[in-house]
C-alpha positions in Angstrom: 14.0 -2.0 7.6 17.2 -2.2 5.6 17.1 -0.5 2.3 18.7 -2.1 -0.8 21.2 0.1 -2.6 18.8 0.8 -5.4 15.9 1.8 -3.1 18.2 4.0 -1.0 19.5 5.6 -4.2 15.9 6.4 -5.4 14.9 7.7 -2.0 17.5 10.4 -2.2 17.3 11.0 -6.0 16.1 14.5 -7.1 12.8 14.5 -9.0 14.4 15.9 -12.1 16.8 13.0 -12.3 13.9 10.6 -11.9 12.1 12.2 -14.8 15.2 12.1 -17.0 15.9 8.4 -16.3 12.2 7.6 -16.8 12.1 9.3 -20.2 15.2 7.6 -21.4 13.8 4.3 -20.1 10.6 4.6 -22.2 11.6 6.4 -25.4 8.7 7.2 -27.8 8.7 5.4 -31.1 9.7 8.6 -32.9 12.5 9.7 -30.7 13.8 6.2 -30.2 13.9 5.6 -33.9 15.6 8.9 -34.6 18.2 8.1 -31.9 18.8 4.6 -33.3 19.1 5.9 -36.9 21.4 8.6 -35.8 23.8 6.3 -33.9 23.7 3.9 -36.9 24.6 6.8 -39.2 27.6 7.7 -37.0 28.8 4.1 -36.9 28.6 3.8 -40.7 30.5 7.0 -41.2 33.3 5.8 -38.9 33.7 2.2 -40.1 31.7 1.8 -43.3 33.2 4.2 -45.9 36.8 4.5 -46.9 36.3 7.6 -49.1 35.6 9.8 -46.0 32.1 10.9 -47.0 30.5 13.2 -44.4 26.9 12.5 -45.4 26.3 9.5 -43.1 28.0 11.4 -40.2 26.0 14.6 -40.7 22.7 12.6 -41.1 23.6 10.6 -38.0 24.5 13.6 -35.9 21.3 15.3 -37.1 19.2 12.3 -36.1 20.8 12.2 -32.6 20.4 16.0 -32.1 16.7 15.9 -33.2 16.1 13.0 -30.9 17.7 14.7 -27.9 15.9 17.9 -28.5 12.6 16.0 -28.6 13.4 14.1 -25.4 14.5 17.3 -23.7 11.1 18.9 -24.6 9.3 15.9 -23.1 11.4 16.1 -19.9 10.6 19.8 -19.5 6.9 19.1 -20.1 7.0 16.3 -17.5 8.8 18.5 -15.0 6.4 21.3 -15.4 3.4 19.0 -14.9 4.9 17.1 -11.9 5.6 20.5 -10.3 2.0 21.4 -10.6 0.4 18.1 -9.4 -0.9 18.0 -5.8 -3.2 15.9 -3.7 -6.3 17.7 -2.7 -7.7 16.0 0.4 -11.5 15.4 0.2 -13.6 17.6 2.6 -15.6 14.5 3.4 -14.4 10.9 3.1 -15.5 9.0 0.1 -18.7 7.0 0.7 -20.6 4.7 -1.6 -22.8 1.6 -1.5 -21.4 -1.8 -2.4 -22.5 -4.2 -5.0 -23.8 -7.7 -3.9 -22.8 -9.7 -1.9 -21.0 -6.9 0.0 -24.2 -4.9 0.3 -25.2 -7.4 3.0 -22.0 -7.2 5.0 -21.7 -5.5 8.4 -20.5 -1.9 8.5 -18.0 -0.3 10.9 -17.9 3.5 11.1 -15.6 5.9 12.9 -14.7 9.5 12.2 -16.9 9.4 9.1 -14.7 6.6 7.7 -16.2 3.1 7.2 -15.6 -0.4 6.1 -17.6 -3.6 5.6 -16.9 -7.1 6.8 -18.6 -10.5 7.0 -18.9 -12.2 10.4 -18.8 -15.6 8.6 -15.6 -14.7 6.8 -14.0 -13.5 10.1 -15.0 -16.6 12.0 -13.4 -18.7 9.2 -10.2 -16.7 9.3 -9.8 -17.1 13.0 -9.9 -20.9 12.6 -6.7 -20.7 10.4 -8.1 -22.3 7.2 -6.0 -23.4 4.3 -6.9 -21.1 1.4 -4.4 -21.7 -1.4 -3.1 -18.9 -3.6 -3.2 -18.9 -7.4 -0.5 -16.6 -8.6 -1.0 -14.8 -11.9 2.2 -14.1 -13.8 1.2 -10.8 -15.6 1.6 -7.4 -14.1 -1.8 -5.7 -13.5 -2.1 -2.5 -15.4 -4.1 0.5 -14.4 -7.0 1.7 -16.6 -5.6 3.6 -19.7 -6.9 6.9 -18.5 -4.8 6.5 -15.3 -1.5 5.4 -16.9 -0.1 8.9 -17.9 -0.9 10.3 -14.4 0.6 7.2 -12.7 3.9 7.8 -14.5 4.0 11.4 -13.3 2.9 10.6 -9.8 5.6 7.8 -9.6 8.2 10.5 -9.8 7.0 11.9 -6.5 7.2 8.6 -4.7 10.3 7.5 -2.6 9.5 3.9 -3.5 7.3 2.2 -6.1 7.4 -1.3 -4.8 5.7 -4.3 -6.3 2.6 -5.1 -4.3 0.1 -8.0 -4.2 -3.3 -7.4 -5.8 -6.3 -9.5 -4.6 -8.1 -10.4 -7.9 -10.8 -12.6 -6.4 -13.4 -12.0 -3.8 -12.8 -13.5 -0.4 -16.2 -15.0 0.6 -17.3 -17.5 3.3 -17.1 -20.4 0.7 -14.0 -19.3 -1.2 -11.7 -22.3 -1.8 -8.9 -20.5 -3.6 -7.9 -16.8 -4.3 -6.1 -15.3 -7.2 -3.3 -12.8 -6.6 -1.5 -10.6 -9.1 1.5 -8.2 -9.1 0.7 -4.5 -9.1 2.7 -1.4 -8.1 2.2 1.1 -5.3 1.9 3.9 -7.9 -1.2 2.1 -9.2 -2.8 2.4 -5.8 -2.1 6.2 -5.8 -4.1 6.7 -9.0 -6.9 4.2 -8.1 -7.8 3.3 -4.5 -6.3 6.4 -2.9 -8.6 8.5 -5.0 -11.2 7.7 -2.4 -9.2 9.9 0.1 -7.6 12.5 -2.1 -8.2 14.0 -5.5 -5.3 14.4 -7.9 -5.3 17.9 -9.3 -3.0 20.2 -11.4 -2.6 23.8 -10.3 -4.7 26.3 -12.1 -7.0 23.6 -13.4 -10.3 22.8 -11.7 -11.0 19.3 -12.9 -9.4 16.2 -11.4 -6.5 14.6 -13.4 -8.4 11.3 -13.0 -12.1 11.0 -12.3 -12.5 9.3 -8.9 -16.0 8.0 -9.5 -15.1 6.6 -12.9 -12.3 4.6 -11.4 -13.8 3.6 -8.0 -17.3 2.8 -9.0 -19.1 0.5 -11.5 -22.7 1.1 -12.2 -22.8 3.6 -9.3 -21.5 1.1 -6.6 -18.2 -0.2 -5.3 -17.9 -3.5 -7.3 -16.8 -6.9 -6.4 -13.0 -7.3 -6.6 -13.1 -9.3 -9.8 -14.8 -6.4 -11.6 -12.9 -3.6 -10.0 -10.7 -1.0 -11.9 -8.6 -0.4 -8.7 -5.2 -1.7 -7.7 -6.7 -3.3 -4.5 -3.3 -4.3 -3.1 -3.6 -6.2 0.2 -2.9 -4.4 3.4 -2.6 -5.4 7.1 -3.0 -3.8 10.5 -1.8 -5.7 13.6 -1.6 -4.7 17.3 1.0 -6.1 19.6 0.0 -7.1 23.1 2.9 -7.7 25.5 2.9 -10.2 28.4 3.7 -7.3 30.8 0.5 -5.5 30.1 0.9 -3.1 27.1 -0.8 -2.6 23.8 1.8 -0.9 21.7 0.8 1.8 19.2 2.7 3.9 16.6 2.5 7.6 15.8 2.4 8.2 12.1 4.9 10.7 10.6 4.3 13.3 7.9 5.8 11.2 5.1 2.9 8.7 5.3 0.3 8.9 2.5 -2.5 8.5 5.0 -3.2 9.2 8.7 -0.4 11.6 9.2 0.1 12.5 12.9 -2.5 9.9 14.0 -2.1 6.8 16.2 -1.9 3.6 14.2 -1.5 -0.1 14.9 1.8 -1.7 16.0 2.3 -2.7 12.4 0.5 -1.4 9.4 1.3 -1.5 5.7 0.9 -3.5 2.6 2.0 -6.8 1.2 5.1 -6.8 -1.0 5.3 -9.1 -3.9 8.4 -10.7 -2.3 6.3 -11.7 0.7 4.9 -14.5 -1.5 8.1 -16.5 -1.1 7.4 -19.5 1.1 3.7 -18.5 1.4 1.6 -21.0 -0.5 -1.6 -20.1 1.2 -3.4 -16.9 2.1 -3.3 -17.0 5.9 0.5 -17.7 6.0 1.0 -14.7 3.7 -1.1 -12.4 5.9 0.6 -13.5 9.1 4.1 -13.2 7.6 3.3 -9.7 6.4 1.9 -8.7 9.8 5.1 -10.0 11.5 7.3 -8.1 9.0 5.5 -4.8 9.3 5.3 -5.0 13.1 9.0 -5.9 13.4 10.0 -3.0 11.2 7.9 -0.4 12.9 8.6 -1.5 16.5 12.3 -2.0 15.7 12.2 -5.5 17.1 15.5 -7.4 17.4 16.2 -11.1 16.9 15.9 -11.7 20.7 12.3 -10.5 20.4 11.5 -13.2 17.8 7.8 -13.8 17.2 6.5 -16.7 15.3 3.5 -17.3 13.1 1.8 -19.1 16.0 1.9 -15.9 17.9 -0.3 -14.1 15.4 -4.1 -14.4 15.0 -5.9 -13.0 12.0 -9.2 -11.5 13.3 -11.0 -9.8 10.4 -11.0 -9.2 6.7 -12.5 -5.8 5.5 -13.0 -3.7 2.5 -12.3 -0.1 3.4 -14.8 2.3 1.8 -12.8 5.5 1.9 -10.1 3.6 -0.2 -12.6 2.5 -2.7 -13.1 -1.0 -1.2 -9.4 -1.8 -0.7 -9.0 -5.2 1.0 -7.3 -5.2 4.4 -6.7 -7.7 7.2 -6.8 -6.9 11.0 -4.9 -9.1 13.5 -3.2 -9.3 16.9 0.2 -10.5 18.0 1.2 -11.7 21.4 4.7 -10.7 22.5 7.0 -10.9 25.6 8.2 -7.6 27.0 9.9 -5.5 24.2 11.7 -2.2 24.0 10.3 -0.7 20.9 12.3 1.9 19.0 11.9 3.8 15.7 14.9 2.8 13.7 16.5 3.5 10.3 14.3 4.4 7.4 11.2 4.0 9.6 12.0 7.5 11.1 10.7 8.9 7.8 7.3 7.4 8.4 6.9 7.0 12.2 7.6 9.5 15.0 7.2 7.6 18.3 5.4 4.8 20.2 2.6 4.9 22.7 0.9 2.2 24.7 -2.4 1.3 26.3 -1.6 -0.2 29.8 -3.7 -3.0 31.3 -3.3 -5.5 34.1 -1.9 -8.8 32.7 -3.1 -10.6 35.8 -6.7 -9.4 35.3 -9.5 -10.7 33.1 -10.5 -10.2 29.5 -13.1 -7.6 30.7 -10.5 -5.5 32.4 -8.5 -5.5 29.1 -11.5 -4.5 26.9 -12.5 -1.7 29.3 -9.0 -0.3 29.3 -8.8 -0.4 25.5 -12.2 1.0 24.9 -11.6 3.7 27.5 -8.4 4.7 25.8 -10.1 4.9 22.4 -12.9 7.1 23.9 -10.4 9.4 25.6 -8.1 9.8 22.6 -10.7 9.5 19.8 -9.3 12.5 17.9 -5.9 10.9 17.6 -7.1 7.4 16.7 -6.9 6.5 13.0 -9.7 4.5 11.5 -7.6 1.3 10.8 -6.4 1.3 14.5 -10.0 1.8 15.7 -11.2 -1.2 13.7 -8.3 -3.4 14.8 -8.8 -2.6 18.5 -12.6 -3.0 18.1 -12.4 -6.5 16.6 -9.8 -7.5 19.2 -12.1 -6.5 22.0 -15.1 -8.1 20.4 -13.2 -11.4 19.9 -12.2 -11.4 23.6 -15.8 -10.7 24.7 -17.2 -13.5 22.6 -14.6 -16.3 22.7 -13.7 -17.8 26.1 -10.5 -19.2 24.6 -9.2 -15.8 23.3 -7.9 -14.4 26.6 -5.9 -17.5 27.6 -4.3 -17.6 24.1 -3.4 -13.9 24.2 -1.8 -14.1 27.6 0.2 -17.3 26.9 3.6 -16.4 25.9 
């Protein structure tokens, strides 16, 4: 993945400088007014009076000084709070029941993590339906009680990219879905509270109440009623024609699943992914291709098209407060995967599950399920779910194996 100059600059910017720029970028009404009046006073003293009166100059300099002192005090306060904020990993993964209609969906569980999915929705997705997108223009804002914490947490992030929020529920009869711009920092103070609790050193209470944000009337609500960012994520496994399922090993900079095995491509949808994607399935596949290409270090000669990707399942992940995710598979020729560039910050290495490409679907599923059993402690929940739905699809659909092995 190539970084733009602005993103590269932020990635290497000290936290204190981020706080300073952030404070000057959002001056309070008081300090902004004082600064403006002070500058105006200085200008008037320089160009507005011929008698050389020092009153406007002194008032102007006093206003500027008072403004800068106030801003400096806010910067110091922000720095002290940011230095004390930490993520306290939950002893047990967050678990809660879903509101209707999700309370009737099938549940997948692994390592005490779980998600829900609908067999009817999954079957529809595998048929490549046309589900148009309705794009909302306004940026989605976190609940007011989360905004102050979001601004502080944002300082600690290397990136705070614009993401795609799913505002509508994806159900078997959904004809169109609404999407809206959100930010990654909004995810940290909403959905991610299902996995970690944001705390400040020497204080017992959470900075933001997880249950108040994640739940509505005691259950994980429908997306349209949710107070969470709910930005769309993807997990895709690459299956090569030479007989390998390629996996990635997550690095310590990842927010989740550090040191665990993950899918060939996993991540979230960027707002810019909406370009040339008028419908949901094209958006999902394009994002899967982008994430997989970045994390495997694929080159142009390894080009994979949308026709080589199949979306297999849509889920809401319980330990992320019902965050929406898509699971899929991509068929590739033989590739030489490599961790390149900025991806070294987030991924350590690649592993593979070997299978006989001349064998049958049953041979493949036994190899995959055997690998998951033998390496269960290293398998992340998103990888488990993606491999599980891939094997289930191959076991139930006679056309699945020929499609997967045709490259």
